[in-house]
C-alpha angles and dihedrals in degrees: 000000000000111000090232097052091103090096096033140070130183094285099041127269123025109260106269092225087069095056111091101168125036119189115200112199131194109216114204114069087001115061089007136028119220114122093048091051092049097049096037098240094122093051093043093053086070091059096229098333092107130054107247096198090051090051095054091045091054091047092053092050089055092049091052093046093048092052089047092054093045093050098041102041109015105049087243096157089056099042106029091112095043098074116174125188094238136002096253092053091106098033093117088066093051109098093192096252118175104256098187093108096019112141104227093169093063106033092098099231112193134165109328096239094124137046097257093055092042086056094049090050090047089054090055090047091053089048091050090049089052091052092047090054090050094055129222092272087072096042109043128074118245096258093054090043091057091048092049095047094045090050093049092052091044092053095043090053093046090051094045094247100317095143098043095045094047089052090047093052091048089050091051100048094042092054094238114158119181120201112179107304095342126087122204114200136197110223092198091073133044139175122215131179125223110187132181088218121093118272107253097048088046092054089049090050092053088055097042092046090049096244095126095092090059103031120045125213092252090059095060120097130186117211089183093120105010103044130239097273091060091050090048090051090051089052093047090052094045094054098030116152135123090252099051121107124196130204122184119201122189150118104244142076095238096064090038091056092043093053091045088052088059096039091245122148111254124204113201116214119210121179095205113120113264095027108126093210097068136086121302094027111045109097146174094267092056092051091048092051091053090051093047090053093051098041096035094234133133113276091242106028123180093273092055094044091052092048095044 
């Protein structure tokens, strides 16, 4: 089974009526750490317990690797200024053309203000989606794979398991169970990312921080130009049903205000030591308790008991 099938079925998206709990995650400084490594705020929060120089060095290595993936795999130099809020935003302009031998280098893509250029950009988005589904392990050469895996391990160790524990929580709340090469998914629960970063680097980050097996490309939204409230509204409309519950998790005021506007519970992440809503620390029980308070349901209702 494709590792990103947890949000998909044979005909596309899982019917929204089946989704009972939608977890809307911020990415930077929530599921991943980057800015706080670069500017030293993560290391400084330990009051000498973390090496500031090492923190900055790790952050710069991530910056370089993210840019390398964006440029080499995701057409970033061409489409950097053509940000869209999600990969399917221009899908209506995609005529389904076979892109196996398509000459992207010479199709003269320019600003997508007309149908022809919207179609060219949609072609690139479809190609990016296909690469995301394949995973970096099938796209990078051995040397770069080793650099990537070593950097991930180094970062996870330096942050006391932040990356791996964040991934594990997303896996748990999304009902993703991996057994060997197969992945079983619970269609009653789904996780999405709404990030303030632009779309293409955000997709690269999801791959590089190894979140692609729990969050598929169609569940990543960029609020770069439209704002988080607009993205939250799109998500609400996409999964709208009387039975659906939403929970937003992030570190910033914008996602907090957006969640409050829609009467969603909001869990604020804070990387400072001793805060319970950090990684490791934040857990499924905490998220359930926030949901139960907002929606006035038992902490482990029948659906959650059945799902585990």
